[in-house]
C-alpha positions in Angstrom: -11.1 -26.8 19.9 -8.5 -25.7 17.8 -9.3 -23.4 14.5 -7.3 -23.7 11.6 -6.2 -20.7 9.9 -6.2 -20.5 6.5 -7.7 -18.4 3.8 -8.4 -14.9 3.0 -8.9 -12.6 5.6 -12.5 -12.6 5.2 -12.7 -16.1 5.7 -10.7 -15.7 8.8 -12.8 -13.1 10.1 -16.0 -15.7 9.4 -13.9 -18.5 11.3 -13.3 -16.3 14.2 -17.1 -15.2 14.2 -18.0 -18.8 14.3 -15.8 -19.6 16.9 -16.6 -16.5 19.1 -20.4 -17.4 18.3 -19.9 -21.2 19.4 -18.2 -20.3 22.4 -21.4 -17.8 23.4 -23.3 -20.7 22.3 -21.5 -23.1 24.5 -21.5 -20.5 27.9 -25.1 -19.9 27.3 -25.7 -23.5 27.9 -23.6 -23.8 30.2 -25.6 -20.9 32.1 -28.6 -22.5 31.5 -27.8 -26.1 33.2 -26.1 -23.8 36.3 -30.1 -22.9 36.7 -31.0 -26.2 37.9 -33.6 -26.6 35.3 -32.9 -27.9 31.6 -35.7 -25.6 29.9 -35.3 -22.2 28.7 -38.3 -20.2 30.0 -39.8 -17.8 26.8 -37.9 -14.3 28.9 -34.7 -15.7 28.5 -35.2 -17.1 25.0 -36.5 -13.2 24.2 -33.9 -11.7 26.0 -31.1 -13.7 24.1 -33.0 -13.1 20.8 -32.8 -9.1 22.0 -29.4 -9.2 22.6 -28.6 -11.0 19.1 -30.8 -8.5 17.2 -28.8 -5.6 19.4 -25.2 -7.5 18.4 -26.4 -7.5 14.8 -27.4 -4.0 14.9 -24.3 -2.2 16.2 -22.1 -4.9 13.4 -24.4 -3.6 10.5 -23.3 -0.3 11.6 -20.4 -0.6 12.4 -19.6 -2.7 9.0 -21.6 0.4 6.9 -19.7 3.1 8.7 -16.3 0.6 7.0 -17.6 0.4 3.9 -18.5 4.4 3.6 -14.8 5.4 5.0 -13.3 3.0 2.4 -15.6 4.5 -0.5 -14.9 8.1 0.6 -11.0 7.0 0.4 -11.2 5.8 -3.1 -13.3 9.0 -4.3 -10.5 11.0 -2.6 -8.0 8.9 -4.6 -10.2 9.5 -7.8 -10.4 13.3 -8.0 -6.7 13.3 -6.8 -5.4 11.4 -10.0 -8.1 13.3 -12.2 -5.7 16.7 -10.8 -2.8 15.3 -11.6 -3.8 14.2 -14.8 -5.4 17.8 -15.5 -2.2 19.4 -14.4 0.1 16.6 -16.7 -2.1 17.7 -19.5 -1.7 21.3 -19.2 1.7 20.8 -18.9 2.3 19.5 -21.9 -0.1 21.8 -23.9 2.2 24.5 -22.5 5.3 22.5 -23.7 3.5 21.9 -27.3 2.9 25.6 -27.5 6.3 26.9 -26.8 7.5 24.5 -29.1 5.4 25.5 -32.2 5.9 29.0 -31.0 9.5 28.4 -31.6 9.3 26.3 -34.9 7.2 29.2 -36.0 9.5 32.2 -35.4 12.6 30.4 -36.4 10.6 29.5 -39.9 9.7 33.3 -40.2 13.5 34.2 -39.7 14.8 31.9 -42.1 11.5 33.1 -44.7 13.0 36.4 -44.0 16.4 36.0 -44.4 16.0 34.0 -48.0 12.9 34.8 -49.2 13.2 33.5 -53.1 14.7 30.2 -51.9 11.4 29.8 -49.6 9.1 31.0 -52.1 10.8 28.0 -55.0 10.4 25.6 -51.8 6.8 26.4 -50.9 6.1 26.1 -55.1 7.7 22.5 -55.0 5.8 21.5 -52.5 2.6 22.7 -53.9 3.5 20.5 -56.7 4.4 17.3 -55.1 1.2 17.5 -53.0 -1.0 18.7 -56.5 0.2 15.5 -58.1 -0.3 13.3 -55.4 -3.9 14.5 -54.6 -4.6 14.3 -58.2 -4.9 10.2 -58.6 
């Protein structure tokens, strides 16, 4: 029996599960035929159902642990990304503060070196601002 391996990984896993389930069913059927009688007893069916329940429980537990692992991994990545963003923004704030402090010192030095010119420039800027806001 050939299996066509196309599609996504999820589809391939389903195909693999289907193939192994089919092989298991064929093996059970052959085992039942080998016993001599074609009818399965109630105990055989119950035993097989119990095995199936155990297999499903194990599969569910495996899937749950896989999902929890992926969830924790995503949470760790998000926390790391948040920490990186916080660090980068703190660096930008420090850079901006340093730049503004340097500009303030330069402006203060210029005002101290030429006080009359600075007052005239400030008065001119105030006059232009008054004209613009008057409208």
